[in-house]
C-alpha positions as CSV (number, residue, x, y, z in Angstrom):
1,M,27.3,26.7,0.0
2,P,23.9,28.3,0.8
3,P,20.8,26.2,0.3
4,A,18.8,26.5,-3.0
5,F,15.7,27.3,-1.0
6,F,14.7,28.3,2.6
7,P,11.9,26.3,4.3
8,Q,10.1,29.5,5.3
9,D,9.9,30.7,1.6
10,I,8.3,27.4,0.5
11,I,5.9,27.5,3.5
12,I,4.8,31.1,2.6
13,K,4.4,30.2,-1.1
14,K,2.0,27.3,-0.3
15,R,0.3,29.3,2.4
16,D,-0.6,31.9,-0.1
17,G,-1.9,29.4,-2.6
18,G,1.0,29.1,-4.9
19,A,2.0,25.9,-6.7
20,L,5.4,24.5,-5.6
21,T,8.0,23.6,-8.2
22,K,9.6,20.1,-8.6
23,D,12.8,21.4,-7.1
24,E,11.0,22.9,-4.1
25,I,9.2,19.7,-3.4
26,E,12.4,17.6,-3.7
27,F,14.1,20.0,-1.3
28,F,11.3,19.5,1.2
29,A,11.4,15.7,0.9
30,R,15.2,15.6,1.3
31,G,15.0,18.1,4.2
32,V,12.4,16.0,6.1
33,T,14.6,12.9,5.6
34,D,17.9,14.3,6.7
35,G,16.5,16.6,9.4
36,K,17.4,19.9,7.7
37,F,13.7,20.7,7.5
38,A,12.7,21.1,11.2
39,D,9.6,19.4,12.5
40,Y,7.8,22.7,13.1
41,Q,8.6,23.8,9.6
42,A,7.4,20.5,8.1
43,T,4.3,20.7,10.1
44,A,3.6,24.3,8.9
45,L,4.0,23.2,5.3
46,L,1.7,20.1,5.9
47,M,-1.0,22.4,7.3
48,A,-0.6,24.8,4.3
49,I,-1.0,21.9,1.9
50,F,-4.0,20.7,3.9
51,W,-5.7,24.1,3.4
52,R,-4.5,25.0,0.0
53,G,-4.2,21.6,-1.6
54,M,-1.9,20.5,-4.4
55,T,-2.2,20.2,-8.2
56,P,-2.0,16.8,-9.8
57,Q,1.5,17.6,-10.9
58,E,2.6,18.7,-7.4
59,T,1.1,15.5,-6.0
60,A,3.0,13.4,-8.6
61,W,6.3,15.2,-7.8
62,L,5.8,14.8,-4.1
63,T,5.1,11.1,-4.5
64,D,8.3,10.7,-6.6
65,A,10.4,12.7,-4.2
66,M,9.2,10.6,-1.2
67,M,9.7,7.4,-3.1
68,R,13.3,8.4,-3.9
69,S,14.0,9.5,-0.3
70,G,15.2,5.9,0.4
71,D,15.8,2.6,-1.4
72,V,13.7,1.8,-4.4
73,I,13.7,-2.0,-4.7
74,D,14.8,-3.4,-8.1
75,L,13.0,-6.7,-9.0
76,H,13.7,-6.7,-12.7
77,D,15.8,-9.8,-12.5
78,I,13.0,-11.9,-10.9
79,P,10.9,-13.5,-13.7
80,G,7.2,-12.8,-13.9
81,A,4.9,-9.8,-13.7
82,K,5.2,-8.0,-10.3
83,V,1.7,-6.8,-9.2
84,D,0.5,-5.6,-5.8
85,K,-2.7,-4.6,-4.2
86,H,-3.4,-1.9,-1.6
87,S,-6.5,-1.3,0.5
88,T,-7.3,1.9,2.3
89,G,-8.5,-0.3,5.1
90,G,-11.8,-1.3,6.8
91,V,-13.3,-3.6,9.5
92,G,-12.8,-7.3,8.7
93,D,-10.7,-6.5,5.6
94,K,-8.5,-9.6,5.4
95,V,-8.4,-9.7,1.6
96,S,-4.6,-9.5,1.3
97,L,-4.2,-12.8,3.2
98,I,-6.3,-14.6,0.5
99,L,-5.4,-12.5,-2.5
100,A,-1.6,-12.8,-2.4
101,P,-1.4,-16.6,-2.3
102,L,-4.2,-16.8,-4.8
103,A,-2.5,-14.4,-7.3
104,A,0.8,-16.3,-6.8
105,A,-0.9,-19.6,-7.5
106,C,-2.2,-18.1,-10.8
107,G,1.3,-17.1,-11.9
108,L,2.0,-13.6,-10.6
109,K,4.7,-12.3,-8.3
110,V,3.2,-10.3,-5.4
111,P,5.7,-8.1,-3.5
112,M,3.5,-6.9,-0.7
113,M,4.7,-4.4,2.0
114,S,1.9,-3.9,4.5
115,G,1.2,-1.9,7.6
116,R,-0.2,-2.2,11.1
117,G,-3.6,-1.4,12.2
118,L,-4.4,1.9,13.9
119,G,-7.8,2.7,15.6
120,H,-10.7,0.5,14.5
121,T,-9.0,-0.9,11.3
122,G,-6.8,-4.0,11.6
123,G,-3.5,-4.2,9.8
124,T,-2.2,-7.1,7.7
125,L,1.0,-7.4,9.7
126,D,-0.9,-7.7,13.0
127,K,-3.0,-10.6,11.5
128,L,0.1,-12.4,10.2
129,E,1.8,-12.1,13.6
130,A,-1.1,-14.1,15.1
131,I,0.6,-17.1,13.4
132,P,3.3,-18.4,15.9
133,G,6.8,-17.5,14.7
134,F,5.8,-15.5,11.7
135,K,8.3,-12.8,10.8
136,V,7.1,-9.7,9.1
137,M,10.3,-7.6,9.5
138,L,12.7,-9.0,6.9
139,S,15.6,-7.5,5.0
140,I,15.3,-6.7,1.3
141,P,17.5,-9.7,0.3
142,E,15.2,-12.0,2.3
143,F,12.2,-10.4,0.8
144,R,13.5,-10.9,-2.7
145,A,14.5,-14.5,-2.0
146,I,11.0,-15.4,-0.7
147,L,9.3,-13.6,-3.6
148,Q,11.4,-15.6,-6.1
149,K,10.9,-18.9,-4.4
150,V,7.2,-18.7,-3.2
151,G,5.8,-16.1,-5.6
152,F,4.8,-13.7,-2.9
153,A,6.0,-12.2,0.3
154,M,4.2,-10.1,3.0
155,I,6.4,-7.9,5.0
156,G,6.5,-4.6,6.9
157,Q,8.1,-1.5,5.5
158,T,11.9,-1.5,6.1
159,P,13.5,1.7,7.5
160,Q,15.4,2.1,4.2
161,V,12.2,2.3,2.1
162,V,10.5,5.8,1.9
163,P,11.9,7.2,5.1
164,A,10.3,10.6,4.2
165,D,6.8,9.0,4.6
166,R,7.6,7.6,8.0
167,K,8.5,11.0,9.3
168,L,5.7,12.9,7.5
169,Y,3.0,10.3,8.6
170,S,4.0,10.7,12.2
171,L,3.7,14.5,12.0
172,R,0.4,14.3,10.2
173,D,-1.0,11.9,12.8
174,V,-0.4,14.4,15.6
175,T,-1.2,17.7,13.8
176,G,-4.6,17.1,12.3
177,T,-3.5,16.8,8.7
178,V,-4.2,13.1,8.0
179,E,-7.4,13.8,6.0
180,C,-5.6,15.5,3.1
181,I,-6.1,13.7,-0.2
182,P,-2.7,14.8,-1.9
183,L,-0.8,13.7,1.3
184,I,-2.7,10.4,1.5
185,C,-2.1,9.8,-2.2
186,A,1.6,10.5,-1.9
187,S,2.0,8.4,1.2
188,I,0.3,5.3,-0.3
189,M,1.8,5.6,-3.8
190,S,5.4,6.4,-2.8
191,K,5.5,3.2,-0.7
192,K,3.9,1.0,-3.4
193,L,6.0,2.4,-6.2
194,A,9.2,1.8,-4.2
195,E,8.4,-2.0,-4.1
196,G,9.6,-2.5,-7.6
197,I,6.1,-3.4,-9.0
198,D,5.0,-3.4,-12.6
199,S,1.4,-2.5,-11.8
200,L,-1.0,-1.9,-8.9
201,V,-4.6,-2.5,-8.0
202,L,-6.2,-0.3,-5.3
203,D,-9.2,-1.1,-3.1
204,V,-10.5,2.3,-2.0
205,K,-13.1,1.9,0.7
206,F,-15.9,4.3,1.6
207,G,-18.6,4.2,4.2
208,K,-19.0,4.1,8.0
209,G,-16.1,1.7,8.6
210,A,-13.7,3.3,6.1
211,F,-11.3,6.2,6.3
212,M,-13.3,7.9,3.6
213,K,-16.9,8.2,4.7
214,R,-18.3,9.7,1.5
215,K,-18.1,8.0,-1.9
216,E,-17.3,11.4,-3.5
217,D,-14.1,11.7,-1.4
218,A,-13.1,8.1,-2.2
219,L,-13.5,8.8,-5.9
220,I,-11.3,11.9,-5.7
221,L,-8.6,9.8,-3.9
222,A,-8.9,7.0,-6.4
223,R,-8.5,9.2,-9.4
224,A,-5.5,11.0,-7.8
225,M,-3.7,7.7,-7.1
226,V,-4.4,6.4,-10.6
227,A,-3.1,9.7,-12.1
228,V,0.1,9.4,-9.9
229,G,0.6,5.9,-11.1
230,K,0.3,7.0,-14.8
231,A,2.8,9.8,-14.1
232,G,5.2,7.2,-12.8
233,G,4.7,4.9,-15.8
234,K,2.9,2.3,-13.8
235,P,-0.7,1.1,-14.7
236,V,-2.9,1.5,-11.7
237,W,-6.6,0.4,-11.4
238,A,-8.7,1.6,-8.4
239,Q,-11.8,-0.1,-7.3
240,L,-14.3,1.5,-5.0
241,T,-15.8,-0.8,-2.3
242,A,-18.6,-0.1,0.2
243,M,-17.6,-0.5,3.9
244,N,-20.8,0.1,5.8
245,Q,-20.8,-3.4,7.3
246,P,-17.7,-5.5,8.1
247,L,-16.3,-7.6,5.3
248,G,-16.9,-11.3,5.9
249,R,-18.1,-12.7,9.2
250,T,-15.0,-12.0,11.4
251,A,-13.0,-9.2,12.7
252,G,-9.8,-9.3,14.9
253,H,-6.6,-11.2,14.3
254,T,-6.9,-15.0,15.0
255,T,-10.5,-14.9,13.8
256,E,-9.6,-13.3,10.5
257,V,-6.6,-15.6,9.9
258,I,-9.0,-18.6,10.3
259,E,-11.5,-17.0,7.9
260,S,-8.8,-16.3,5.4
261,I,-7.6,-20.0,5.5
262,E,-11.2,-21.1,5.1
263,C,-11.5,-18.9,2.0
264,L,-8.5,-20.6,0.5
265,K,-10.2,-24.0,1.3
266,G,-13.2,-22.8,-0.7
267,R,-15.4,-22.1,2.3
268,G,-15.3,-18.3,2.4
269,P,-18.3,-16.0,2.8
270,A,-19.8,-14.6,-0.4
271,D,-19.0,-10.9,0.2
272,L,-15.4,-11.5,1.1
273,M,-14.9,-13.9,-1.9
274,E,-16.6,-11.4,-4.2
275,V,-14.1,-8.6,-3.3
276,T,-11.2,-11.0,-3.4
277,Y,-12.0,-12.4,-6.8
278,V,-12.6,-9.0,-8.4
279,L,-9.3,-7.5,-7.0
280,T,-7.3,-10.6,-7.8
281,G,-8.9,-10.7,-11.2
282,H,-7.8,-7.2,-11.9
283,M,-4.3,-8.1,-10.9
284,L,-4.2,-11.1,-13.2
285,V,-5.4,-9.0,-16.2
286,L,-3.0,-6.2,-15.5
287,G,-0.1,-8.7,-15.1
288,G,-0.9,-10.6,-18.3
289,A,-1.8,-13.8,-16.4
290,A,-5.4,-13.8,-17.7
291,R,-6.9,-12.5,-20.9
292,D,-9.9,-10.9,-19.2
293,M,-12.0,-11.2,-16.0
294,V,-13.8,-14.3,-17.2
295,D,-10.5,-16.1,-17.8
296,A,-9.2,-14.8,-14.5
297,R,-12.2,-16.1,-12.6
298,R,-11.7,-19.5,-14.1
299,K,-8.1,-19.7,-13.1
300,M,-8.8,-18.4,-9.6
301,A,-11.5,-21.0,-9.1
302,A,-9.2,-23.7,-10.2
303,A,-6.4,-22.6,-7.8
304,I,-8.9,-22.8,-4.9
305,A,-10.3,-26.1,-6.1
306,D,-7.0,-27.9,-6.6
307,G,-5.5,-26.6,-3.3
308,S,-2.6,-24.7,-5.0
309,A,-3.6,-21.3,-3.4
310,L,-3.7,-22.9,0.0
311,E,-0.3,-24.5,-0.6
312,K,1.1,-21.1,-1.4
313,F,-0.1,-19.8,2.0
314,R,1.6,-22.8,3.6
315,Q,4.8,-22.1,1.8
316,M,4.8,-18.5,2.9
317,C,4.4,-19.5,6.5
318,V,7.4,-21.8,6.2
319,A,9.5,-19.2,4.4
320,Q,8.7,-16.4,6.9
321,G,9.2,-18.5,10.0
322,G,5.5,-19.2,10.8
323,D,4.1,-22.5,11.9
324,P,2.5,-24.0,8.8
325,R,0.4,-26.4,10.9
326,V,-2.1,-23.5,11.4
327,V,-3.5,-24.4,7.9
328,D,-4.9,-27.6,9.4
329,D,-5.0,-26.9,13.2
330,Y,-6.5,-23.6,14.2
331,T,-5.8,-24.2,17.9
332,I,-2.2,-23.4,17.3
333,L,-3.3,-19.8,16.9
334,P,-3.8,-17.5,20.0
335,T,-7.0,-18.6,21.6
336,A,-9.3,-16.5,23.8
337,K,-10.3,-17.7,27.3
338,Q,-14.0,-17.8,26.5
339,L,-16.6,-17.3,23.9
340,L,-19.6,-15.1,24.4
341,E,-22.6,-15.5,22.1
342,V,-24.5,-12.3,21.5
343,K,-28.1,-13.2,20.8
344,A,-31.1,-11.1,19.6
345,S,-33.4,-9.8,22.3
346,A,-37.0,-11.0,22.9
347,D,-38.5,-8.3,20.8
348,A,-36.2,-8.7,17.8
349,R,-38.0,-9.7,14.6
350,G,-37.7,-9.2,10.9
351,F,-34.4,-8.7,9.0
352,V,-31.0,-7.2,9.7
353,S,-31.0,-3.7,8.2
354,E,-27.7,-2.4,9.5
355,V,-24.4,-3.8,10.9
356,D,-22.4,-0.6,11.6
357,A,-18.8,-1.3,10.7
358,L,-17.4,1.5,12.8
359,K,-19.2,0.3,15.9
360,C,-18.0,-3.2,15.3
361,G,-14.5,-1.8,15.0
362,H,-14.9,0.0,18.3
363,A,-16.0,-3.4,19.8
364,I,-12.6,-4.9,18.7
365,M,-10.9,-1.9,20.3
366,A,-12.9,-2.5,23.5
367,L,-11.8,-6.2,23.6
368,G,-8.1,-5.1,23.3
369,G,-7.7,-6.1,19.6
370,G,-7.0,-2.6,18.3
371,R,-4.5,0.1,19.1
372,A,-5.0,3.8,19.7
373,A,-1.2,4.5,19.1
374,V,1.2,2.7,16.8
375,T,3.2,1.6,19.9
376,D,0.2,-0.1,21.6
377,K,0.2,-3.9,21.8
378,V,-2.8,-5.9,20.5
379,D,-4.4,-9.0,21.8
380,H,-4.4,-11.4,18.9
381,A,-6.8,-13.9,20.5
382,V,-9.8,-11.6,20.9
383,G,-12.3,-10.8,18.1
384,I,-15.6,-11.2,16.5
385,A,-16.8,-14.4,14.7
386,D,-20.1,-15.6,13.1
387,L,-21.2,-12.1,12.5
388,I,-24.7,-11.7,11.1
389,K,-25.1,-9.8,7.8
390,I,-27.4,-7.2,6.4
391,G,-30.6,-8.9,5.0
392,E,-30.5,-12.0,7.1
393,P,-33.6,-12.9,9.1
394,V,-33.7,-12.5,12.8
395,S,-36.0,-13.6,15.7
396,P,-35.7,-13.8,19.5
397,G,-32.5,-15.7,20.4
398,T,-30.9,-15.5,16.9
399,R,-27.1,-15.4,17.3
400,L,-25.8,-12.0,16.2
401,C,-22.1,-12.9,16.6
402,T,-19.7,-14.7,18.9
403,L,-17.2,-12.6,20.8
404,H,-13.8,-14.1,21.6
405,I,-12.9,-12.5,25.0
406,N,-10.1,-12.5,27.6
407,D,-11.8,-10.2,30.1
408,D,-15.4,-10.1,31.2
409,A,-15.6,-6.3,31.6
410,K,-14.1,-5.8,28.1
411,G,-16.5,-8.4,26.8
412,A,-19.5,-6.6,28.3
413,R,-18.4,-3.3,26.6
414,A,-17.9,-5.0,23.3
415,E,-21.3,-6.7,23.6
416,A,-23.0,-3.3,24.2
417,L,-21.3,-1.9,21.1
418,I,-22.4,-4.9,18.9
419,R,-26.0,-4.5,20.1
420,D,-25.9,-0.8,19.2
421,A,-24.4,-1.6,15.8
422,I,-27.0,-4.1,14.6
423,K,-30.5,-2.8,13.6
424,F,-33.6,-4.6,12.4
425,T,-36.5,-3.8,10.1
426,P,-39.8,-5.7,9.4
427,T,-39.0,-6.2,5.7
428,A,-35.7,-7.2,4.0
429,P,-33.6,-4.1,3.0
430,V,-32.5,-3.5,-0.6
431,P,-28.8,-4.6,-0.5
432,E,-26.2,-1.9,-1.3
433,P,-23.8,-2.9,-4.1
434,L,-20.5,-4.0,-2.6
435,I,-18.3,-3.2,-5.5
436,Q,-19.0,0.0,-7.3
437,D,-16.7,2.1,-9.6
438,L,-13.5,1.1,-11.3
439,I,-11.1,3.9,-12.1
440,Q,-8.5,3.2,-14.8
């Protein structure tokens, strides 16, 4: 029986600015998954979409087709509201490690499938794997069992979930079509909707250390993802967060795990806790676990104060094979050979006016804590700690950060990048709002 469509006809239609039908998009997603759509044909269509764009309806159809290219997890038999969070990534963004146990301690179920870091942004899975024994690649039955028992689980995407995205992402990565909002939207939302969630909170970053540099582009992406969620019958809220300086005072893997645990102990830095509380609060309201943001804030503060959020983190470590002693003994985590304090020069005076997040991310790359390709291995022990923040006073000898290093030459390159990232002014700068728009 001949195919309903030919790939070249779909490519030509989009190349010439036409809107694809639901059937054409489903044919494309199936063809990518089963190999009937050749890589060179898929790449041609991706480039056509990159240049011609997609309507909101096309984007919603593509998301749905990609989601249904593999298994869609059914969690209806697990009691409680299933709510997840996704971030578009940034330097020092370890919010998921704090948010998931905190939301679970407040009564939600959090089925979280996360990714690995690429380039200057660290991935949640890489951070979790700094914990000795921690398993991120679990089967769906294991995922469901941990979700029911602990209240949340944090795993990598299984091969059976959204296989079309795995193929398309690899092609986009090598063909210059990553920066396409409809394709970004479909990639993110297909994976999240396949988790079996009831609702979703998005943290869309913009700025120097984010994928989206301009706030205008971040707003377009946020609105597109909220619209796709509505089309799929799932409430989605998207928060816009500035990412011009790293979030918190650490970046890396071990360093970020330690900072996350400190947050669960009530000792987290103000900016990191602000983002965590707002995102988790949105989850609690969407999931019906809090009446409003004031009620949510009260419940979150109580879960930190009574230790229940920290206990959830400990339970997750046990359930996923990790060593739960890391909660009390950070030396169990991978440890760098030496610490290098980066101090302000003799002419440094005034206040910190800039901590360039992208350059800090490049410093992590220089240390060996990032990856240029998905197959690269990362050094979990290296990283940045004690990072100075915008607005803080500085004088000669002030500590700008502490580098955790395993190689002197790599440490020297990272130090140079850090020094280039941090700028000073005689007067204190006006702080940029960290959390800005909320799209519903």
